[in-house]
Biopython code that builds the backbone (N, CA, C, O; Angstrom):
import numpy as np
from Bio.PDB.StructureBuilder import StructureBuilder

atoms = [
    (1, "UNK", "N", (-11.777, 12.593, -3.448)),
    (1, "UNK", "CA", (-12.182, 11.523, -2.942)),
    (1, "UNK", "C", (-12.082, 10.359, -3.916)),
    (1, "UNK", "O", (-12.071, 9.186, -3.542)),
    (2, "UNK", "N", (-12.007, 10.755, -5.210)),
    (2, "UNK", "CA", (-11.714, 9.710, -6.256)),
    (2, "UNK", "C", (-10.267, 9.197, -5.968)),
    (2, "UNK", "O", (-10.030, 7.996, -5.840)),
    (3, "UNK", "N", (-9.392, 10.089, -5.881)),
    (3, "UNK", "CA", (-7.962, 9.506, -5.643)),
    (3, "UNK", "C", (-7.945, 8.613, -4.468)),
    (3, "UNK", "O", (-7.347, 7.539, -4.536)),
    (4, "UNK", "N", (-8.524, 8.960, -3.462)),
    (4, "UNK", "CA", (-8.420, 8.159, -2.209)),
    (4, "UNK", "C", (-9.089, 6.718, -2.375)),
    (4, "UNK", "O", (-8.511, 5.673, -2.076)),
    (5, "UNK", "N", (-10.326, 6.796, -2.870)),
    (5, "UNK", "CA", (-10.997, 5.644, -3.247)),
    (5, "UNK", "C", (-10.149, 4.727, -4.129)),
    (5, "UNK", "O", (-10.046, 3.520, -3.909)),
    (6, "UNK", "N", (-9.557, 5.352, -5.121)),
    (6, "UNK", "CA", (-8.803, 4.553, -6.059)),
    (6, "UNK", "C", (-7.626, 3.998, -5.355)),
    (6, "UNK", "O", (-7.334, 2.824, -5.579)),
    (7, "UNK", "N", (-6.887, 4.720, -4.501)),
    (7, "UNK", "CA", (-5.789, 4.105, -3.697)),
    (7, "UNK", "C", (-6.065, 3.121, -2.760)),
    (7, "UNK", "O", (-5.249, 2.238, -2.496)),
    (8, "UNK", "N", (-7.378, 3.224, -2.130)),
    (8, "UNK", "CA", (-8.037, 2.123, -1.275)),
    (8, "UNK", "C", (-8.398, 1.068, -2.206)),
    (8, "UNK", "O", (-8.818, 0.058, -1.641)),
    (9, "UNK", "N", (-8.357, 1.021, -3.385)),
    (9, "UNK", "CA", (-8.955, -0.062, -4.167)),
    (9, "UNK", "C", (-10.378, -0.380, -3.986)),
    (9, "UNK", "O", (-10.764, -1.548, -4.021)),
    (10, "UNK", "N", (-11.255, 0.709, -3.774)),
    (10, "UNK", "CA", (-12.554, 0.402, -3.812)),
    (10, "UNK", "C", (-13.099, -0.006, -5.176)),
    (10, "UNK", "O", (-12.731, 0.555, -6.208)),
    (11, "UNK", "N", (-14.048, -1.068, -5.149)),
    (11, "UNK", "CA", (-14.508, -1.564, -6.441)),
    (11, "UNK", "C", (-15.445, -0.482, -7.011)),
    (11, "UNK", "O", (-15.987, 0.341, -6.274)),
    (12, "UNK", "N", (-15.612, -0.509, -8.303)),
    (12, "UNK", "CA", (-16.302, 0.487, -9.063)),
    (12, "UNK", "C", (-17.761, 0.365, -8.551)),
    (12, "UNK", "O", (-18.268, 1.453, -8.277)),
    (13, "UNK", "N", (-18.431, -0.566, -8.391)),
    (13, "UNK", "CA", (-19.877, -0.603, -8.091)),
    (13, "UNK", "C", (-20.044, 0.093, -6.794)),
    (13, "UNK", "O", (-20.885, 0.984, -6.672)),
    (14, "UNK", "N", (-19.211, -0.311, -5.739)),
    (14, "UNK", "CA", (-19.403, 0.549, -4.385)),
    (14, "UNK", "C", (-19.259, 2.065, -4.523)),
    (14, "UNK", "O", (-20.011, 2.861, -3.960)),
    (15, "UNK", "N", (-18.239, 2.405, -5.313)),
    (15, "UNK", "CA", (-17.794, 3.740, -5.463)),
    (15, "UNK", "C", (-18.860, 4.636, -6.186)),
    (15, "UNK", "O", (-19.074, 5.813, -5.899)),
    (16, "UNK", "N", (-19.607, 3.799, -7.327)),
    (16, "UNK", "CA", (-20.481, 4.647, -8.109)),
    (16, "UNK", "C", (-21.871, 4.566, -7.153)),
    (16, "UNK", "O", (-22.676, 5.495, -7.225)),
    (17, "UNK", "N", (-22.094, 3.553, -6.356)),
    (17, "UNK", "CA", (-23.371, 3.729, -5.622)),
    (17, "UNK", "C", (-23.233, 4.775, -4.415)),
    (17, "UNK", "O", (-24.196, 5.502, -4.170)),
    (18, "UNK", "N", (-22.136, 4.864, -3.703)),
    (18, "UNK", "CA", (-21.820, 5.807, -2.859)),
    (18, "UNK", "C", (-21.748, 7.210, -3.434)),
    (18, "UNK", "O", (-22.249, 8.159, -2.832)),
    (19, "UNK", "N", (-21.123, 7.347, -4.604)),
    (19, "UNK", "CA", (-21.074, 8.608, -5.282)),
    (19, "UNK", "C", (-22.318, 9.196, -5.626)),
    (19, "UNK", "O", (-22.575, 10.369, -5.356)),
    (20, "UNK", "N", (-23.251, 8.286, -6.322)),
    (20, "UNK", "CA", (-24.504, 8.800, -6.757)),
    (20, "UNK", "C", (-25.436, 9.290, -5.485)),
    (20, "UNK", "O", (-26.179, 10.271, -5.491)),
    (21, "UNK", "N", (-25.210, 8.327, -4.339)),
    (21, "UNK", "CA", (-26.148, 8.579, -3.280)),
    (21, "UNK", "C", (-25.686, 10.042, -2.601)),
    (21, "UNK", "O", (-26.483, 10.810, -2.063)),
    (22, "UNK", "N", (-24.341, 10.263, -2.722)),
    (22, "UNK", "CA", (-23.662, 11.560, -1.982)),
    (22, "UNK", "C", (-24.419, 12.714, -2.957)),
    (22, "UNK", "O", (-24.964, 13.675, -2.412)),
    (23, "UNK", "N", (-24.424, 12.599, -4.140)),
    (23, "UNK", "CA", (-25.004, 13.650, -5.157)),
    (23, "UNK", "C", (-26.242, 13.921, -4.921)),
    (23, "UNK", "O", (-26.657, 15.079, -4.883)),
    (24, "UNK", "N", (-27.062, 12.773, -4.714)),
    (24, "UNK", "CA", (-28.600, 12.816, -4.396)),
    (24, "UNK", "C", (-28.725, 13.662, -3.174)),
    (24, "UNK", "O", (-29.480, 14.634, -3.132)),
    (25, "UNK", "N", (-27.972, 13.278, -2.180)),
    (25, "UNK", "CA", (-28.155, 14.180, -0.958)),
    (25, "UNK", "C", (-27.800, 15.685, -1.182)),
    (25, "UNK", "O", (-28.561, 16.615, -0.912)),
    (26, "UNK", "N", (-26.641, 15.797, -1.670)),
    (26, "UNK", "CA", (-26.256, 17.453, -1.889)),
    (26, "UNK", "C", (-27.326, 18.013, -2.821)),
    (26, "UNK", "O", (-27.880, 19.070, -2.520)),
    (27, "UNK", "N", (-27.598, 17.453, -3.775)),
    (27, "UNK", "CA", (-28.656, 18.139, -4.688)),
    (27, "UNK", "C", (-30.045, 18.325, -4.081)),
    (27, "UNK", "O", (-30.731, 19.309, -4.356)),
    (28, "UNK", "N", (-30.418, 17.429, -3.307)),
    (28, "UNK", "CA", (-31.705, 17.630, -2.540)),
    (28, "UNK", "C", (-31.526, 18.724, -1.433)),
    (28, "UNK", "O", (-32.440, 19.483, -1.111)),
    (29, "UNK", "N", (-30.369, 18.741, -0.920)),
    (29, "UNK", "CA", (-30.125, 19.968, 0.194)),
    (29, "UNK", "C", (-30.204, 21.271, -0.514)),
    (29, "UNK", "O", (-30.998, 22.151, -0.180)),
    (30, "UNK", "N", (-29.242, 21.394, -1.644)),
    (30, "UNK", "CA", (-29.565, 22.555, -2.399)),
    (30, "UNK", "C", (-30.797, 23.162, -3.029)),
    (30, "UNK", "O", (-31.166, 24.336, -3.040)),
    (31, "UNK", "N", (-31.325, 22.114, -3.534)),
    (31, "UNK", "CA", (-32.809, 22.424, -4.258)),
    (31, "UNK", "C", (-33.735, 22.671, -3.054)),
    (31, "UNK", "O", (-34.531, 23.603, -3.158)),
    (32, "UNK", "N", (-33.722, 21.944, -1.927)),
    (32, "UNK", "CA", (-34.684, 22.138, -1.004)),
    (32, "UNK", "C", (-34.238, 23.715, -0.204)),
    (32, "UNK", "O", (-35.165, 24.432, 0.172)),
    (33, "UNK", "N", (-33.042, 24.089, -0.027)),
    (33, "UNK", "CA", (-32.777, 25.289, 0.368)),
    (33, "UNK", "C", (-33.167, 26.393, -0.655)),
    (33, "UNK", "O", (-33.405, 27.517, -0.214)),
    (34, "UNK", "N", (-33.239, 26.183, -1.816)),
    (34, "UNK", "CA", (-33.559, 27.248, -2.900)),
    (34, "UNK", "C", (-35.097, 27.363, -2.888)),
    (34, "UNK", "O", (-35.670, 28.429, -3.114)),
    (35, "UNK", "N", (-35.772, 26.138, -2.596)),
    (35, "UNK", "CA", (-37.116, 26.173, -2.594)),
    (35, "UNK", "C", (-37.654, 26.949, -1.203)),
    (35, "UNK", "O", (-38.570, 27.771, -1.204)),
    (36, "UNK", "N", (-36.988, 26.571, -0.151)),
    (36, "UNK", "CA", (-37.429, 27.136, 1.073)),
    (36, "UNK", "C", (-37.087, 28.694, 1.250)),
    (36, "UNK", "O", (-37.839, 29.422, 1.899)),
    (37, "UNK", "N", (-35.937, 29.162, 0.653)),
    (37, "UNK", "CA", (-35.586, 30.556, 0.786)),
    (37, "UNK", "C", (-35.513, 31.440, -0.423)),
    (37, "UNK", "O", (-34.977, 32.548, -0.416)),
    (38, "UNK", "N", (-36.216, 30.755, -1.700)),
    (38, "UNK", "CA", (-36.327, 31.382, -2.963)),
    (38, "UNK", "C", (-37.123, 32.705, -2.876)),
    (38, "UNK", "O", (-36.728, 33.662, -3.543)),
    (39, "UNK", "N", (-38.191, 32.813, -2.116)),
    (39, "UNK", "CA", (-38.850, 34.102, -1.894)),
    (39, "UNK", "C", (-38.247, 35.136, -0.960)),
    (39, "UNK", "O", (-38.682, 36.278, -0.815)),
    (40, "UNK", "N", (-37.056, 34.540, -0.259)),
    (40, "UNK", "CA", (-36.348, 35.820, 0.463)),
    (40, "UNK", "C", (-34.967, 35.892, 0.075)),
    (40, "UNK", "O", (-34.032, 36.044, 0.861)),
    (41, "UNK", "N", (-34.876, 35.769, -1.246)),
    (41, "UNK", "CA", (-33.604, 36.054, -1.708)),
    (41, "UNK", "C", (-32.775, 37.411, -1.402)),
    (41, "UNK", "O", (-31.545, 37.443, -1.360)),
    (42, "UNK", "N", (-33.478, 38.336, -1.231)),
    (42, "UNK", "CA", (-32.881, 39.512, -0.826)),
    (42, "UNK", "C", (-32.252, 39.509, 0.543)),
    (42, "UNK", "O", (-31.120, 39.943, 0.756)),
    (43, "UNK", "N", (-33.084, 38.972, 1.501)),
    (43, "UNK", "CA", (-32.759, 38.746, 2.982)),
    (43, "UNK", "C", (-31.499, 37.788, 2.911)),
    (43, "UNK", "O", (-30.513, 38.093, 3.581)),
    (44, "UNK", "N", (-31.486, 36.721, 2.185)),
    (44, "UNK", "CA", (-30.381, 35.743, 2.347)),
    (44, "UNK", "C", (-29.193, 36.540, 1.513)),
    (44, "UNK", "O", (-28.053, 36.387, 1.952)),
    (45, "UNK", "N", (-29.333, 37.224, 0.564)),
    (45, "UNK", "CA", (-28.146, 37.941, 0.013)),
    (45, "UNK", "C", (-27.562, 38.855, 0.991)),
    (45, "UNK", "O", (-26.345, 38.876, 1.179)),
    (46, "UNK", "N", (-28.396, 39.633, 1.641)),
    (46, "UNK", "CA", (-27.914, 40.455, 2.725)),
    (46, "UNK", "C", (-27.262, 39.784, 3.841)),
    (46, "UNK", "O", (-26.223, 40.264, 4.293)),
    (47, "UNK", "N", (-27.775, 38.705, 4.339)),
    (47, "UNK", "CA", (-26.953, 37.802, 5.327)),
    (47, "UNK", "C", (-25.529, 37.320, 4.893)),
    (47, "UNK", "O", (-24.498, 37.355, 5.565)),
    (48, "UNK", "N", (-25.696, 36.895, 3.706)),
    (48, "UNK", "CA", (-24.557, 36.276, 3.187)),
    (48, "UNK", "C", (-23.480, 37.364, 3.014)),
    (48, "UNK", "O", (-22.329, 37.075, 3.341)),
    (49, "UNK", "N", (-23.757, 38.608, 2.522)),
    (49, "UNK", "CA", (-22.991, 39.655, 2.340)),
    (49, "UNK", "C", (-22.348, 40.080, 3.916)),
    (49, "UNK", "O", (-21.157, 40.311, 4.124)),
    (50, "UNK", "N", (-23.172, 40.109, 4.695)),
    (50, "UNK", "CA", (-22.737, 40.510, 6.008)),
    (50, "UNK", "C", (-21.649, 39.497, 6.496)),
    (50, "UNK", "O", (-20.561, 39.847, 6.952)),
    (51, "UNK", "N", (-22.038, 38.283, 6.358)),
    (51, "UNK", "CA", (-21.203, 37.071, 6.860)),
    (51, "UNK", "C", (-19.767, 37.155, 6.064)),
    (51, "UNK", "O", (-18.689, 37.036, 6.646)),
    (52, "UNK", "N", (-19.893, 37.357, 4.781)),
    (52, "UNK", "CA", (-18.603, 37.510, 4.078)),
    (52, "UNK", "C", (-17.835, 38.630, 4.460)),
    (52, "UNK", "O", (-16.619, 38.545, 4.288)),
    (53, "UNK", "N", (-18.347, 39.761, 4.991)),
    (53, "UNK", "CA", (-17.692, 40.829, 5.583)),
    (53, "UNK", "C", (-17.017, 40.468, 6.979)),
    (53, "UNK", "O", (-15.907, 40.876, 7.323)),
    (54, "UNK", "N", (-17.807, 39.685, 7.694)),
    (54, "UNK", "CA", (-17.264, 39.209, 8.982)),
    (54, "UNK", "C", (-16.061, 38.337, 8.856)),
    (54, "UNK", "O", (-15.111, 38.496, 9.623)),
    (55, "UNK", "N", (-16.055, 37.375, 7.878)),
    (55, "UNK", "CA", (-15.020, 36.516, 7.524)),
    (55, "UNK", "C", (-13.836, 37.352, 6.946)),
    (55, "UNK", "O", (-12.714, 37.057, 7.360)),
    (56, "UNK", "N", (-13.937, 38.207, 6.174)),
    (56, "UNK", "CA", (-12.972, 39.063, 5.612)),
    (56, "UNK", "C", (-12.141, 39.784, 6.918)),
    (56, "UNK", "O", (-10.926, 39.707, 7.097)),
    (57, "UNK", "N", (-13.129, 40.511, 7.790)),
    (57, "UNK", "CA", (-12.395, 41.135, 8.928)),
    (57, "UNK", "C", (-11.714, 40.160, 9.763)),
    (57, "UNK", "O", (-10.652, 40.455, 10.313)),
    (58, "UNK", "N", (-12.326, 38.862, 9.913)),
    (58, "UNK", "CA", (-11.627, 38.001, 10.836)),
    (58, "UNK", "C", (-10.256, 37.586, 10.273)),
    (58, "UNK", "O", (-9.280, 37.481, 11.015)),
    (59, "UNK", "N", (-10.195, 37.338, 8.866)),
    (59, "UNK", "CA", (-8.934, 36.912, 8.133)),
    (59, "UNK", "C", (-7.903, 38.193, 8.435)),
    (59, "UNK", "O", (-6.716, 38.018, 8.712)),
    (60, "UNK", "N", (-8.383, 39.191, 8.362)),
    (60, "UNK", "CA", (-7.371, 40.475, 8.447)),
    (60, "UNK", "C", (-6.913, 40.462, 9.733)),
    (60, "UNK", "O", (-5.703, 40.543, 9.945)),
    (61, "UNK", "N", (-7.847, 40.356, 10.782)),
    (61, "UNK", "CA", (-7.448, 40.325, 12.287)),
    (61, "UNK", "C", (-6.455, 39.224, 12.572)),
    (61, "UNK", "O", (-5.465, 39.441, 13.271)),
    (62, "UNK", "N", (-6.723, 37.982, 12.011)),
    (62, "UNK", "CA", (-5.576, 36.982, 12.278)),
    (62, "UNK", "C", (-4.427, 37.114, 11.495)),
    (62, "UNK", "O", (-3.389, 36.614, 11.928)),
    (63, "UNK", "N", (-4.421, 37.786, 10.257)),
    (63, "UNK", "CA", (-3.159, 38.077, 9.695)),
    (63, "UNK", "C", (-2.375, 39.172, 10.495)),
    (63, "UNK", "O", (-1.168, 39.082, 10.723)),
    (64, "UNK", "N", (-3.153, 40.196, 10.892)),
    (64, "UNK", "CA", (-2.225, 41.226, 11.717)),
    (64, "UNK", "C", (-1.733, 40.568, 13.080)),
    (64, "UNK", "O", (-0.621, 40.803, 13.554)),
    (65, "UNK", "N", (-2.687, 39.704, 13.674)),
    (65, "UNK", "CA", (-2.113, 39.092, 14.802)),
    (65, "UNK", "C", (-0.918, 38.241, 14.878)),
    (65, "UNK", "O", (-0.174, 38.197, 15.858)),
    (66, "UNK", "N", (-0.760, 37.527, 13.730)),
    (66, "UNK", "CA", (0.353, 36.642, 13.376)),
    (66, "UNK", "C", (1.686, 37.539, 13.124)),
    (66, "UNK", "O", (2.823, 37.277, 13.519)),
    (67, "UNK", "N", (1.267, 38.642, 12.380)),
    (67, "UNK", "CA", (2.418, 39.709, 11.854)),
    (67, "UNK", "C", (2.865, 40.287, 13.169)),
    (67, "UNK", "O", (4.081, 40.333, 13.355)),
    (68, "UNK", "N", (2.011, 40.762, 14.164)),
    (68, "UNK", "CA", (2.399, 41.436, 15.345)),
    (68, "UNK", "C", (3.182, 40.404, 16.236)),
    (68, "UNK", "O", (4.210, 40.724, 16.832)),
    (69, "UNK", "N", (2.629, 39.135, 16.290)),
    (69, "UNK", "CA", (3.483, 38.242, 17.166)),
    (69, "UNK", "C", (4.849, 38.018, 16.687)),
    (69, "UNK", "O", (5.786, 38.014, 17.486)),
    (70, "UNK", "N", (5.028, 37.824, 15.380)),
    (70, "UNK", "CA", (6.421, 37.714, 14.774)),
    (70, "UNK", "C", (7.130, 38.849, 15.058)),
    (70, "UNK", "O", (8.253, 38.699, 15.539)),
    (71, "UNK", "N", (6.664, 40.082, 14.839)),
    (71, "UNK", "CA", (7.401, 41.334, 15.151)),
    (71, "UNK", "C", (7.884, 41.371, 16.629)),
    (71, "UNK", "O", (9.047, 41.614, 16.951)),
    (72, "UNK", "N", (6.851, 41.099, 17.510)),
    (72, "UNK", "CA", (7.409, 41.145, 18.904)),
    (72, "UNK", "C", (8.392, 39.870, 19.139)),
    (72, "UNK", "O", (9.334, 40.168, 19.873)),
    (73, "UNK", "N", (8.397, 38.723, 18.757)),
    (73, "UNK", "CA", (9.258, 37.727, 18.977)),
    (73, "UNK", "C", (10.676, 38.227, 18.232)),
    (73, "UNK", "O", (11.721, 38.076, 18.865)),
    (74, "UNK", "N", (10.718, 38.772, 17.004)),
    (74, "UNK", "CA", (11.727, 39.242, 16.533)),
    (74, "UNK", "C", (12.558, 40.358, 17.336)),
    (74, "UNK", "O", (13.783, 40.313, 17.454)),
    (75, "UNK", "N", (11.748, 41.358, 17.870)),
    (75, "UNK", "CA", (12.321, 42.209, 18.767)),
    (75, "UNK", "C", (12.774, 41.601, 20.023)),
    (75, "UNK", "O", (13.794, 42.044, 20.551)),
    (76, "UNK", "N", (12.146, 40.665, 20.539)),
    (76, "UNK", "CA", (12.803, 39.982, 21.775)),
    (76, "UNK", "C", (13.969, 39.271, 21.535)),
    (76, "UNK", "O", (14.864, 39.215, 22.379)),
    (77, "UNK", "N", (14.044, 38.647, 20.304)),
    (77, "UNK", "CA", (15.389, 37.871, 19.903)),
    (77, "UNK", "C", (16.503, 38.959, 19.827)),
    (77, "UNK", "O", (17.589, 38.664, 20.326)),
    (78, "UNK", "N", (16.346, 40.207, 19.247)),
    (78, "UNK", "CA", (17.350, 41.107, 19.058)),
    (78, "UNK", "C", (17.801, 41.532, 20.408)),
    (78, "UNK", "O", (19.006, 41.666, 20.622)),
    (79, "UNK", "N", (16.887, 41.759, 21.362)),
    (79, "UNK", "CA", (17.307, 42.292, 22.715)),
    (79, "UNK", "C", (17.933, 41.115, 23.527)),
    (79, "UNK", "O", (18.742, 41.431, 24.399)),
    (80, "UNK", "N", (17.692, 39.989, 23.367)),
    (80, "UNK", "CA", (18.369, 38.843, 23.853)),
    (80, "UNK", "C", (19.902, 38.784, 23.417)),
    (80, "UNK", "O", (20.884, 38.641, 24.145)),
    (81, "UNK", "N", (19.844, 38.926, 22.103)),
    (81, "UNK", "CA", (21.338, 38.789, 21.464)),
    (81, "UNK", "C", (22.198, 39.875, 21.746)),
    (81, "UNK", "O", (23.422, 39.748, 21.704)),
    (82, "UNK", "N", (21.508, 41.163, 22.091)),
    (82, "UNK", "CA", (22.465, 42.389, 22.498)),
    (82, "UNK", "C", (22.817, 42.132, 23.829)),
    (82, "UNK", "O", (23.873, 42.637, 24.209)),
    (83, "UNK", "N", (22.046, 41.334, 24.776)),
    (83, "UNK", "CA", (22.631, 41.190, 26.080)),
    (83, "UNK", "C", (23.562, 40.227, 26.188)),
    (83, "UNK", "O", (24.406, 40.328, 27.079)),
    (84, "UNK", "N", (23.574, 39.161, 25.331)),
    (84, "UNK", "CA", (24.688, 38.044, 25.366)),
    (84, "UNK", "C", (25.842, 38.556, 24.493)),
    (84, "UNK", "O", (26.854, 37.872, 24.345)),
]
sb = StructureBuilder()
sb.init_structure("model")
sb.init_model(0)
sb.init_chain("A")
sb.init_seg("    ")
for serial, (resi, resn, name, xyz) in enumerate(atoms, 1):
    if name == "N":
        sb.init_residue(resn, " ", resi, " ")
    sb.init_atom(name, np.array(xyz, "f"), 0.0, 1.0, " ", f" {name:<3s}", serial, name[0])
structure = sb.get_structure()
């Protein structure tokens, strides 16, 4: 955002105000979540681990799907070129 705001020629006072306000919001959210779930750290870690596994499986599935699609298209192009 620093580069975007510099390119937009935002003045320093506005940039600093909104930057500080944004940091206060994020810090409040992170500290609040830590306070709320601090006593359940094992449960949260387990859920996060399961979620990262789901994300990894999804990424592998998407990668294999794109590879399969490319292979099918390549084979179809070969068959078309053999016909002509």
